[in-house]
PDB file of N, CA, C and O in Angstrom:
ATOM      1  N   MET A   1      -3.748   5.585   8.232  1.00  0.00           N
ATOM      2  CA  MET A   1      -2.231   5.255   8.645  1.00  0.00           C
ATOM      3  C   MET A   1      -1.870   5.081  10.059  1.00  0.00           C
ATOM      4  O   MET A   1      -2.440   5.838  10.844  1.00  0.00           O
ATOM      5  N   HIS A   2      -1.012   4.208  10.548  1.00  0.00           N
ATOM      6  CA  HIS A   2      -0.890   4.137  11.699  1.00  0.00           C
ATOM      7  C   HIS A   2       0.725   4.083  11.755  1.00  0.00           C
ATOM      8  O   HIS A   2       1.454   3.580  10.901  1.00  0.00           O
ATOM      9  N   SER A   3       1.158   4.786  13.089  1.00  0.00           N
ATOM     10  CA  SER A   3       2.465   5.089  13.362  1.00  0.00           C
ATOM     11  C   SER A   3       3.105   5.023  14.794  1.00  0.00           C
ATOM     12  O   SER A   3       2.528   5.522  15.760  1.00  0.00           O
ATOM     13  N   ALA A   4       4.229   4.435  14.888  1.00  0.00           N
ATOM     14  CA  ALA A   4       4.928   4.268  16.023  1.00  0.00           C
ATOM     15  C   ALA A   4       6.317   4.615  16.061  1.00  0.00           C
ATOM     16  O   ALA A   4       7.150   3.795  15.677  1.00  0.00           O
ATOM     17  N   GLY A   5       6.652   5.736  16.480  1.00  0.00           N
ATOM     18  CA  GLY A   5       8.038   6.133  16.376  1.00  0.00           C
ATOM     19  C   GLY A   5       8.684   6.255  15.225  1.00  0.00           C
ATOM     20  O   GLY A   5       8.472   7.367  14.743  1.00  0.00           O
ATOM     21  N   SER A   6       9.357   5.615  14.596  1.00  0.00           N
ATOM     22  CA  SER A   6      10.136   5.668  13.458  1.00  0.00           C
ATOM     23  C   SER A   6       9.489   4.576  12.324  1.00  0.00           C
ATOM     24  O   SER A   6      10.015   4.270  11.254  1.00  0.00           O
ATOM     25  N   THR A   7       8.302   4.117  12.824  1.00  0.00           N
ATOM     26  CA  THR A   7       7.814   3.139  11.784  1.00  0.00           C
ATOM     27  C   THR A   7       6.340   3.391  11.664  1.00  0.00           C
ATOM     28  O   THR A   7       5.639   3.774  12.602  1.00  0.00           O
ATOM     29  N   ALA A   8       5.879   3.128  10.340  1.00  0.00           N
ATOM     30  CA  ALA A   8       4.518   3.290  10.232  1.00  0.00           C
ATOM     31  C   ALA A   8       3.979   2.350   9.029  1.00  0.00           C
ATOM     32  O   ALA A   8       4.667   1.935   8.096  1.00  0.00           O
ATOM     33  N   TRP A   9       2.649   2.111   9.238  1.00  0.00           N
ATOM     34  CA  TRP A   9       1.994   1.263   8.086  1.00  0.00           C
ATOM     35  C   TRP A   9       0.713   2.006   7.437  1.00  0.00           C
ATOM     36  O   TRP A   9       0.188   2.898   8.104  1.00  0.00           O
ATOM     37  N   VAL A  10       0.252   1.720   6.327  1.00  0.00           N
ATOM     38  CA  VAL A  10      -0.816   2.240   5.851  1.00  0.00           C
ATOM     39  C   VAL A  10      -1.631   1.042   4.875  1.00  0.00           C
ATOM     40  O   VAL A  10      -0.981   0.324   4.115  1.00  0.00           O
ATOM     41  N   SER A  11      -2.883   0.951   4.982  1.00  0.00           N
ATOM     42  CA  SER A  11      -3.436  -0.081   4.091  1.00  0.00           C
ATOM     43  C   SER A  11      -4.756   0.506   3.526  1.00  0.00           C
ATOM     44  O   SER A  11      -5.466   1.321   4.115  1.00  0.00           O
ATOM     45  N   HIS A  12      -5.008  -0.083   2.166  1.00  0.00           N
ATOM     46  CA  HIS A  12      -6.024   0.455   1.430  1.00  0.00           C
ATOM     47  C   HIS A  12      -6.639  -0.664   0.278  1.00  0.00           C
ATOM     48  O   HIS A  12      -6.057  -1.681  -0.099  1.00  0.00           O
ATOM     49  N   GLU A  13      -7.802  -0.242  -0.107  1.00  0.00           N
ATOM     50  CA  GLU A  13      -8.243  -0.906  -1.114  1.00  0.00           C
ATOM     51  C   GLU A  13      -7.992  -0.236  -2.485  1.00  0.00           C
ATOM     52  O   GLU A  13      -7.903   0.991  -2.515  1.00  0.00           O
ATOM     53  N   GLU A  14      -7.873  -0.957  -3.624  1.00  0.00           N
ATOM     54  CA  GLU A  14      -7.589  -0.393  -4.525  1.00  0.00           C
ATOM     55  C   GLU A  14      -8.320  -1.140  -5.889  1.00  0.00           C
ATOM     56  O   GLU A  14      -8.427  -2.355  -6.053  1.00  0.00           O
ATOM     57  N   GLU A  15      -8.740  -0.183  -6.714  1.00  0.00           N
ATOM     58  CA  GLU A  15      -9.576  -0.603  -7.996  1.00  0.00           C
ATOM     59  C   GLU A  15      -8.843  -0.167  -9.275  1.00  0.00           C
ATOM     60  O   GLU A  15      -8.824   1.042  -9.503  1.00  0.00           O
ATOM     61  N   SER A  16      -8.338  -0.861  -9.993  1.00  0.00           N
ATOM     62  CA  SER A  16      -7.388  -0.445 -11.340  1.00  0.00           C
ATOM     63  C   SER A  16      -8.245  -0.861 -12.448  1.00  0.00           C
ATOM     64  O   SER A  16      -9.020  -1.815 -12.388  1.00  0.00           O
ATOM     65  N   THR A  17      -8.071  -0.106 -13.460  1.00  0.00           N
ATOM     66  CA  THR A  17      -8.687  -0.289 -14.710  1.00  0.00           C
ATOM     67  C   THR A  17      -7.723  -0.433 -15.812  1.00  0.00           C
ATOM     68  O   THR A  17      -7.055   0.566 -16.076  1.00  0.00           O
ATOM     69  N   ALA A  18      -7.525  -1.563 -16.539  1.00  0.00           N
ATOM     70  CA  ALA A  18      -6.538  -1.533 -17.793  1.00  0.00           C
ATOM     71  C   ALA A  18      -7.029  -0.786 -18.844  1.00  0.00           C
ATOM     72  O   ALA A  18      -8.121  -0.229 -18.731  1.00  0.00           O
ATOM     73  N   LYS A  19      -6.275  -0.685 -20.000  1.00  0.00           N
ATOM     74  CA  LYS A  19      -6.724   0.110 -21.056  1.00  0.00           C
ATOM     75  C   LYS A  19      -7.907  -0.649 -21.707  1.00  0.00           C
ATOM     76  O   LYS A  19      -8.792  -0.042 -22.310  1.00  0.00           O
ATOM     77  N   ASN A  20      -7.894  -2.029 -21.563  1.00  0.00           N
ATOM     78  CA  ASN A  20      -9.043  -2.733 -22.458  1.00  0.00           C
ATOM     79  C   ASN A  20     -10.245  -2.753 -21.413  1.00  0.00           C
ATOM     80  O   ASN A  20     -11.203  -3.492 -21.639  1.00  0.00           O
ATOM     81  N   GLY A  21     -10.216  -2.026 -20.373  1.00  0.00           N
ATOM     82  CA  GLY A  21     -11.431  -2.010 -19.466  1.00  0.00           C
ATOM     83  C   GLY A  21     -11.516  -2.795 -18.305  1.00  0.00           C
ATOM     84  O   GLY A  21     -12.220  -2.531 -17.330  1.00  0.00           O
ATOM     85  N   GLN A  22     -10.638  -3.954 -18.460  1.00  0.00           N
ATOM     86  CA  GLN A  22     -10.669  -4.857 -17.398  1.00  0.00           C
ATOM     87  C   GLN A  22     -10.169  -4.471 -15.978  1.00  0.00           C
ATOM     88  O   GLN A  22      -9.038  -4.063 -15.712  1.00  0.00           O
ATOM     89  N   LYS A  23     -11.207  -4.668 -15.098  1.00  0.00           N
ATOM     90  CA  LYS A  23     -10.736  -4.235 -13.638  1.00  0.00           C
ATOM     91  C   LYS A  23     -10.189  -5.256 -12.890  1.00  0.00           C
ATOM     92  O   LYS A  23     -10.556  -6.420 -13.051  1.00  0.00           O
ATOM     93  N   THR A  24      -9.294  -4.916 -12.036  1.00  0.00           N
ATOM     94  CA  THR A  24      -8.655  -5.915 -10.944  1.00  0.00           C
ATOM     95  C   THR A  24      -8.873  -5.065  -9.569  1.00  0.00           C
ATOM     96  O   THR A  24      -8.775  -3.840  -9.504  1.00  0.00           O
ATOM     97  N   TYR A  25      -9.157  -5.856  -8.575  1.00  0.00           N
ATOM     98  CA  TYR A  25      -9.134  -5.231  -7.158  1.00  0.00           C
ATOM     99  C   TYR A  25      -8.206  -5.830  -6.195  1.00  0.00           C
ATOM    100  O   TYR A  25      -7.875  -7.013  -6.276  1.00  0.00           O
ATOM    101  N   SER A  26      -7.774  -5.023  -5.272  1.00  0.00           N
ATOM    102  CA  SER A  26      -6.718  -5.493  -4.472  1.00  0.00           C
ATOM    103  C   SER A  26      -6.715  -4.807  -3.081  1.00  0.00           C
ATOM    104  O   SER A  26      -7.310  -3.737  -2.957  1.00  0.00           O
ATOM    105  N   HIS A  27      -6.107  -5.343  -2.082  1.00  0.00           N
ATOM    106  CA  HIS A  27      -6.088  -4.769  -0.852  1.00  0.00           C
ATOM    107  C   HIS A  27      -4.474  -4.752  -0.610  1.00  0.00           C
ATOM    108  O   HIS A  27      -3.775  -5.763  -0.674  1.00  0.00           O
ATOM    109  N   GLU A  28      -4.046  -3.580  -0.351  1.00  0.00           N
ATOM    110  CA  GLU A  28      -2.613  -3.192  -0.197  1.00  0.00           C
ATOM    111  C   GLU A  28      -2.112  -2.715   1.256  1.00  0.00           C
ATOM    112  O   GLU A  28      -2.827  -2.068   2.020  1.00  0.00           O
ATOM    113  N   VAL A  29      -0.934  -3.072   1.512  1.00  0.00           N
ATOM    114  CA  VAL A  29      -0.415  -2.835   2.864  1.00  0.00           C
ATOM    115  C   VAL A  29       0.928  -2.259   2.390  1.00  0.00           C
ATOM    116  O   VAL A  29       1.636  -2.819   1.554  1.00  0.00           O
ATOM    117  N   ARG A  30       1.232  -1.045   3.018  1.00  0.00           N
ATOM    118  CA  ARG A  30       2.715  -0.612   2.762  1.00  0.00           C
ATOM    119  C   ARG A  30       3.418  -0.241   3.999  1.00  0.00           C
ATOM    120  O   ARG A  30       2.815   0.542   4.733  1.00  0.00           O
ATOM    121  N   MET A  31       4.493  -0.622   4.343  1.00  0.00           N
ATOM    122  CA  MET A  31       5.326  -0.354   5.561  1.00  0.00           C
ATOM    123  C   MET A  31       6.444   0.809   5.190  1.00  0.00           C
ATOM    124  O   MET A  31       7.132   0.823   4.169  1.00  0.00           O
ATOM    125  N   LEU A  32       6.461   1.784   6.264  1.00  0.00           N
ATOM    126  CA  LEU A  32       7.314   2.826   6.153  1.00  0.00           C
ATOM    127  C   LEU A  32       8.279   2.994   7.378  1.00  0.00           C
ATOM    128  O   LEU A  32       7.963   2.710   8.533  1.00  0.00           O
ATOM    129  N   GLU A  33       9.607   3.536   6.947  1.00  0.00           N
ATOM    130  CA  GLU A  33      10.310   3.811   8.079  1.00  0.00           C
ATOM    131  C   GLU A  33      11.017   5.186   7.916  1.00  0.00           C
ATOM    132  O   GLU A  33      11.450   5.552   6.823  1.00  0.00           O
ATOM    133  N   LYS A  34      11.121   5.968   9.101  1.00  0.00           N
ATOM    134  CA  LYS A  34      11.642   7.232   9.059  1.00  0.00           C
ATOM    135  C   LYS A  34      13.161   7.306   9.205  1.00  0.00           C
ATOM    136  O   LYS A  34      13.708   7.127  10.293  1.00  0.00           O
ATOM    137  N   VAL A  35      13.863   7.591   8.018  1.00  0.00           N
ATOM    138  CA  VAL A  35      15.181   7.607   7.873  1.00  0.00           C
ATOM    139  C   VAL A  35      15.686   9.071   7.530  1.00  0.00           C
ATOM    140  O   VAL A  35      15.282   9.708   6.558  1.00  0.00           O
ATOM    141  N   GLY A  36      16.606   9.517   8.437  1.00  0.00           N
ATOM    142  CA  GLY A  36      17.191  11.199   8.279  1.00  0.00           C
ATOM    143  C   GLY A  36      16.075  12.051   8.166  1.00  0.00           C
ATOM    144  O   GLY A  36      16.101  13.038   7.432  1.00  0.00           O
ATOM    145  N   GLY A  37      14.959  11.691   8.939  1.00  0.00           N
ATOM    146  CA  GLY A  37      13.761  12.669   8.949  1.00  0.00           C
ATOM    147  C   GLY A  37      12.806  12.745   7.906  1.00  0.00           C
ATOM    148  O   GLY A  37      11.949  13.621   7.790  1.00  0.00           O
ATOM    149  N   GLN A  38      13.043  11.558   6.979  1.00  0.00           N
ATOM    150  CA  GLN A  38      12.120  11.243   5.966  1.00  0.00           C
ATOM    151  C   GLN A  38      11.502   9.985   5.756  1.00  0.00           C
ATOM    152  O   GLN A  38      12.272   9.025   5.768  1.00  0.00           O
ATOM    153  N   TRP A  39      10.298   9.756   5.567  1.00  0.00           N
ATOM    154  CA  TRP A  39       9.502   8.554   5.418  1.00  0.00           C
ATOM    155  C   TRP A  39      10.130   7.734   4.179  1.00  0.00           C
ATOM    156  O   TRP A  39      10.428   8.392   3.183  1.00  0.00           O
ATOM    157  N   LYS A  40      10.315   6.569   4.175  1.00  0.00           N
ATOM    158  CA  LYS A  40      10.941   5.797   3.239  1.00  0.00           C
ATOM    159  C   LYS A  40      10.196   4.613   3.230  1.00  0.00           C
ATOM    160  O   LYS A  40      10.140   3.955   4.268  1.00  0.00           O
ATOM    161  N   LEU A  41       9.501   4.167   2.025  1.00  0.00           N
ATOM    162  CA  LEU A  41       8.950   2.953   1.807  1.00  0.00           C
ATOM    163  C   LEU A  41       9.958   1.700   1.777  1.00  0.00           C
ATOM    164  O   LEU A  41      10.927   1.667   1.018  1.00  0.00           O
ATOM    165  N   VAL A  42       9.631   0.671   2.682  1.00  0.00           N
ATOM    166  CA  VAL A  42      10.587  -0.305   3.040  1.00  0.00           C
ATOM    167  C   VAL A  42       9.893  -1.702   2.791  1.00  0.00           C
ATOM    168  O   VAL A  42      10.547  -2.741   2.878  1.00  0.00           O
ATOM    169  N   GLY A  43       8.517  -1.693   2.471  1.00  0.00           N
ATOM    170  CA  GLY A  43       7.907  -2.828   2.125  1.00  0.00           C
ATOM    171  C   GLY A  43       6.602  -2.703   1.549  1.00  0.00           C
ATOM    172  O   GLY A  43       6.033  -1.618   1.666  1.00  0.00           O
ATOM    173  N   GLN A  44       6.095  -3.552   1.005  1.00  0.00           N
ATOM    174  CA  GLN A  44       4.565  -3.740   0.695  1.00  0.00           C
ATOM    175  C   GLN A  44       4.159  -5.008   0.237  1.00  0.00           C
ATOM    176  O   GLN A  44       4.882  -5.841  -0.309  1.00  0.00           O
ATOM    177  N   SER A  45       2.719  -5.123   0.543  1.00  0.00           N
ATOM    178  CA  SER A  45       2.074  -6.365   0.135  1.00  0.00           C
ATOM    179  C   SER A  45       0.807  -6.100  -0.386  1.00  0.00           C
ATOM    180  O   SER A  45      -0.033  -5.386   0.161  1.00  0.00           O
ATOM    181  N   ILE A  46       0.637  -6.877  -1.806  1.00  0.00           N
ATOM    182  CA  ILE A  46      -0.464  -6.584  -2.612  1.00  0.00           C
ATOM    183  C   ILE A  46      -1.195  -7.975  -2.651  1.00  0.00           C
ATOM    184  O   ILE A  46      -0.567  -9.004  -2.900  1.00  0.00           O
ATOM    185  N   HIS A  47      -2.492  -7.971  -2.406  1.00  0.00           N
ATOM    186  CA  HIS A  47      -3.408  -9.171  -2.531  1.00  0.00           C
ATOM    187  C   HIS A  47      -4.554  -9.004  -3.168  1.00  0.00           C
ATOM    188  O   HIS A  47      -5.537  -8.510  -2.616  1.00  0.00           O
ATOM    189  N   GLN A  48      -4.535  -9.446  -4.540  1.00  0.00           N
ATOM    190  CA  GLN A  48      -5.623  -9.170  -5.381  1.00  0.00           C
ATOM    191  C   GLN A  48      -6.959 -10.199  -4.968  1.00  0.00           C
ATOM    192  O   GLN A  48      -6.814 -11.155  -4.205  1.00  0.00           O
ATOM    193  N   TYR A  49      -8.049  -9.899  -5.494  1.00  0.00           N
ATOM    194  CA  TYR A  49      -9.289 -10.396  -4.944  1.00  0.00           C
ATOM    195  C   TYR A  49     -10.351 -10.163  -6.120  1.00  0.00           C
ATOM    196  O   TYR A  49     -10.296  -9.237  -6.929  1.00  0.00           O
ATOM    197  N   LYS A  50     -11.216 -11.053  -6.077  1.00  0.00           N
ATOM    198  CA  LYS A  50     -12.378 -10.971  -6.888  1.00  0.00           C
ATOM    199  C   LYS A  50     -13.796 -10.481  -6.060  1.00  0.00           C
ATOM    200  O   LYS A  50     -14.319 -11.292  -5.296  1.00  0.00           O
ATOM    201  N   PRO A  51     -14.259  -9.435  -6.199  1.00  0.00           N
ATOM    202  CA  PRO A  51     -15.175  -8.919  -5.571  1.00  0.00           C
ATOM    203  C   PRO A  51     -16.615  -9.899  -5.720  1.00  0.00           C
ATOM    204  O   PRO A  51     -17.657  -9.556  -5.160  1.00  0.00           O
TER     205      PRO A  51
END
């Protein structure tokens, strides 16, 4: 997680498995903003890929 003042962002890799066993992979970035002393999610970007 990276923060600067009232803004922050976090990125991570994700592996998801559906009920049928099929796997998907993604790189995700989420943007946050501190509003009234609480962190709020204000945006996200999801990029699926095949390993």
